[in-house]
N, C-alpha and C positions, 0 to 999 in steps of 0.2 A: 441207290436206293433211294427212290424217288418215292416207294409207299412208302414210308415212315412219316416225312409231313403230312401227308393225307390220313392215315391211319390217324396221327394224333389230331389232327382237325377232327374227324366225326369223333371221336373217343371224347374230347370236348364239346361239341355241341350233344351230346348225347346224356353226358354230365352238368349239364345247363338247363334240358330238357328232364334230369331226373329232381334234381335240386328243387326247379318251381313246383314239380308235382310235389316234394316234401314241403312246400310251404304251404299247399292247401293242409298237408296233416297236421301241421303244427298252429295253423291256424286255419280254424273253419270258417270262422267272419269272412274271408275269401272266397264263400263256396257259392255264397247271394242263395240260398236258399235250394230246395232241392229242383224247381225247374234250370235256375241258372247253372249249375256247380258243373256240371259236364261241359255246358257252353265255356266258362274260366278258366275251367282244367285244361281245356285245348287252348284256350288264348295264353294263357302260363305258360303251358310247356311250349309253344311255338316259338315264345318271346324268350325262354329261357333259352333254348336251340338259337334264338340268332344272337342273343347275348354272347351264347358260347363261341358265334363263328368269329364275332367280332373281337373277343382276346386271343382264340386262338392266330388269328391273323398277328398280334404283335410278343406271342409266346412259343411258337410251333416249332422253328427258324432252332431258337434256344435248345427246347427238348430233342429233338430231332438230334441234333450234333452228341445229345448226351448217348441216347441211342444207339445212335452211330457208333458210337466207340465203344458202347458195351457188346453190339454186336460184334464189332470186329473182336474185340476180346474173346467171346465164346464161340466165335468163328476157330481164331487159331489153337483154342485151347487140345490139348493132346488130351484122347480118348482115352491111355491108360492111366491120365494124373484125373481125370472127371472121373474113373470108375475107384481109382484108388481112393479121393474122397469119398466118394458113395459108400466105399463099405464100411471107411472109419465110422463115416454117420450113423452105420448103421448098427456096428459094436459099440459105438458110444451108449445110442439108446438102449440095446440090449442089457448090457453091465447096467446101466444107470435104473433100468426097472428092476434087475436083481438086488440090486444096492437100497434101491429105495422100499423093496417091499422089506426087507429084512430088517431097517431103521424103521419102521412106521409105526412101531409100537414103542419106539425111545421116548421117553419123556421129553426132550430136548427137539424133537420133529417137529417141524416146520413147513408147509409148502414152496418156503422163501426157498433151502434146504434141499430141498426136490432140484428147483430150477439152478443153485448153484454147484452142484452136482452132478448135473446133467451135462451143464456149462462146461466146467471143468473137464471131465471127462470127452465130448468132443473135441472141443480145442488139442489135447493127448493123441486120442485114437485118428483125430482127421491130420496132424501134424506128421504123426509116426508112420501113418500110410501113403502120407505123399512122398517122403523119405523115401520110402521104401515100394515106390509107383511101380517099379519092372516086377518085381514080385506080384502085388497086387493090381494091378493093370493086366495082369494075366488072366485074368476072370472076362476080360472081353472076347464073345466071341466073334471068330470071322475077321480080324482083323489084316486089313492091309498094310499096315505101316512096316517101313522094311527095318530090317533086324539092324544095330550099329552093334561095332564092337569097341574096345578101349583103347584107344590110342593117346599115347602120352604128350600133353600140350599139340592138339593140333594144327595145321595151320591150312585151312583148307584155297587152292588157285584157282582164282578164277581166269577164263579162255583169256582173256585181253591181257593180263599180268602177262601172260606164261608169252603171248604172243610178243609184248614189249621185251621183254630179254633184260631188264637190270634186275632182275630178280638175281640172277647167276651172279651179279658182282657184290649184288647185298650179302649172299651166303659165305664169299669169297674173303670178305671184309668180317666173318662172323658175328656182325649186328642180329641175326635175325638166329631163333635157336627153335625147336621142337622139329616134328614129323611132319612134311608137306603132302596134305593128301591130295589127288588130283580123284575126282570122284569121275567114273566110267562117262558118264552124260557129256564131261567135259571133253575127255580123250577122245570120245565119238563124233563130238561136235570138230574138233582139229582135223579129225580123219576128214572128216565132209569137206572143210573147207580146201584140204588138201589134195582132195579130188575133183575140186568145183571148176567148171567152163570158162570161168572170170579167169582170170593170169593174175591177177591182184590178190584176190580172194585165197586163190591156190599157192600163191607166193607167202602171206599171212598162216594159213595153216601149215605149209613146211616149218616155215620157221618156227612154229610154234611147238611139232614135233619134234624138231631140232635141237630146241632149248630144254625139252623135257629130258632127252638123252642127255644133254649137258648137266641137268640135277644129278637124273639118276646114279653119274660116275663120281656124282662131288656129295650127295649128303645123302641121307634115309627118303624117299619120295615113295610110298604107299598109294597106289591106285586101288581105289574103293571103291568094289562092284552095289552101286547104292542108287536105288531109283524110288521113287513116287507118282505111282501111275494117275496118283491123284492130284497132280502136280503136273500143269502144262509146261510153262515156262522154266528158261535153264537160272535165270537169276532167283525167281522162287523157289527152285528147288535146293541151288545153293544155302539159300537164308534157313531153309528147313533143316538139309544136312548140319549146319554149321550149331545151328539149338540142339538139334539129336548129339553131336558130337561136344557140345560145349566149348567149340572150338573159334578162333579170330577167322576172320576172312581176310583176303589179300586181295584187294582189285581198285582200278584206275577208274572206274564205273563211279562218276557221282552219286547220279540217280541210284544207283544202287546200293550204295555203302551210307546214303539217309534212309533206303527204307529198311536196311538189315538195322540201322543204329535206332527207328523207332521200335523194330522188334527186339530190342535189347542183343543183338548179334554185335560184338564188336569188330571194326573192320582197318585195316593197316592200307594206306592210301602211301601206294610210292610217289605220286605226283604230291600231295601234301610233304610227306619226308624229303623229297627233292629242293619246295620251295624253303621248307624250315631251316635247310644246311646250306643253300645258296650263300654266295659269296656275298656280304655285307656293305662293299663298296666296291662299285663298276669303272669299268675306265670313262674317264671324264669326269669322276666325282670330285668332290675338291674337300680335303680334309685337314686339320690342322693338328702339325707332329714337331714332338721336340725333338731337334735332331743332336744325336747323344756320341756319336764316332764315326772314322771312316769308315766307308767300305772296301773289299777288296779291290775292285778295280780303280784306277787313279781317279780320282773327283769326287768319286761315290762316298754318300753320305748314308747313314744307318739311324733310323730313330723305330720307337717300338710303340704299338698302339696299348691302349688298359690292359685287353685280353692278351697279350705277350705276342700277337701279328706283328713281324721284321718288318718295317720298312725301308725298301734300298731309295736314294733318294739322288738321280744324273744329278751331278755338280752341287750336292748336297754337302761337302767338306769344307766348301768357304763358310755353313751357317751353322758349324756343329757348336752347339751353344744356347741355340735360337731357335724360339717358336717359329714356323714357317707354313705359312701355304702352299701346298702340294697337290696335283693334277698326278690322281691314277692312269697308272698308263696300261698295267694288267696285273690280274691276279694267275698265279699258278699254288695248287696243290701239290704240296711231298707228303711224303712217310713221315717227316717230322712238325706237319703245320702247315699253314697257307702264309705266301709271301705275297707282297704288295709290293708293284714298282712304278714309281712314280717319278716327277719332276718338278722342279719349284713352279710358283706361279708367275709367271710375268707379268707386270704392270704394263 
């Protein structure tokens, strides 16, 4: 939007010239008589324009940033919500006119009362219209926005998270609830990759289709025939669909996640989840534990961390009841929790 700073600069320069003209109107002494009035007017207007140019250099970037934010907000507004708000404003004004005509002869009537009733009615009707935007938005003619259906607790899958495949283990662990939604344009993208001449892309596409088959066999998977011809990229379509369905987007694309969050779309990132639940201690880390009992194998000692994680210490039985530094050898995740295998630190 490079045109915004230039437009702001021109407006500020015009305002500077206009205020210079007002100085002649407010202070006739500056006109300098009939012969010099035109000359002084030209000089003052030019000076005002130049002052506006100097000032605009300092404030145009800040103003341009605000204008760009408002333009982005207006561009992303849904036509049906704009129409719904417009219908609500019209209804509030019509009811306000009727109500004020009825009350105009009342002894307590005042113009301030008219403004108050109009404001209250506007707030009520606009809020009511926005809440029922699906109905009031139908007044928009020739809309190309795609129709969406009600889906309980929808989770939209991105192409990369399907190819990744970890979504299967996440579902089997029952940590993910709701209905998985695969837009038809994502399915077509996977099909395009599966038919690609490049072997690596063809392998990725085939893996994605295999993952979808497994997902379909273990959970509710809905392929949604949704598209918006006004949106070109797959990422933008995913964000738009998530807004329409009030759904969460499952994606490993970091930049897509940032863009989606800026548009108030919740994003579930499997990479972020894996980072959050990764082992606290890795091989080679040194931790201090209190060995409390013997292990199952001869010479082993057992200790527990504050969170209850069991630490099996080789040759730790000799230090039972003592606080020792141990070196982590490995981590094992079991059905009942995580176990750490370690050995006592040698000096």
